[in-house]
C-alpha positions in Angstrom: 74.0 -14.5 21.5 70.5 -15.1 20.2 70.5 -15.2 16.4 67.5 -14.3 14.2 67.6 -15.0 10.5 65.6 -12.6 8.4 64.9 -13.6 4.8 64.9 -10.5 2.6 62.2 -10.6 -0.1 63.2 -7.3 -1.8 66.3 -5.3 -2.5 66.6 -3.8 1.0 64.6 -3.1 4.2 64.9 0.1 6.3 66.5 -0.5 9.7 63.6 0.6 11.8 61.2 -1.7 9.8 63.6 -4.6 10.2 63.4 -4.2 14.0 59.6 -4.2 13.7 59.4 -7.2 11.3 61.7 -9.3 13.6 59.6 -8.5 16.6 62.3 -6.6 18.5 59.9 -3.6 18.8 56.2 -3.0 18.4 56.2 -0.4 15.6 58.4 1.4 13.1 58.3 4.4 15.4 59.6 2.4 18.3 62.3 1.1 16.0 63.3 4.7 15.2 63.6 5.4 18.9 65.7 2.3 19.5 68.1 3.3 16.6 68.3 6.9 17.9 69.3 5.6 21.4 72.6 4.3 19.9 72.3 0.7 20.8 71.9 -0.7 17.3 74.9 -1.8 15.3 75.1 -2.7 11.6 78.1 -4.9 10.7 79.7 -3.9 14.0 79.4 -0.1 13.7 76.8 2.0 15.6 74.1 3.1 13.2 72.1 6.2 14.0 70.3 6.5 10.6 66.8 5.3 11.4 66.0 4.4 7.8 69.4 3.0 6.8 69.0 0.5 4.0 69.8 -3.0 5.1 70.7 -5.5 2.4 71.2 -9.3 2.3 74.5 -10.2 3.9 74.5 -7.6 6.6 74.2 -8.3 10.3 72.3 -6.1 12.8 73.0 -6.4 16.5 71.3 -5.1 19.6 72.9 -6.1 22.9 73.1 -9.9 22.7 70.6 -10.3 19.8 71.9 -10.6 16.3 69.8 -10.4 13.1 71.4 -12.1 10.0 69.8 -10.7 6.8 69.8 -13.3 4.1 68.7 -13.5 0.5 65.9 -16.1 -0.3 67.1 -19.5 -1.5 
């Protein structure tokens, strides 16, 4: 599995924006479509809420790509 580490510089990031900021899609709108398709998981559970708040410590996965959301050091 490819692992991407995303350093969160605020309280949370919306799921569709996280997908955009990590380069997994070109825009927030494309991120919303990806979430709606049912392939995005948050902490192992399918997530269909496009603007779900993602906090440090959570993991988002799409197929064989994982995004580890971490707090800044």
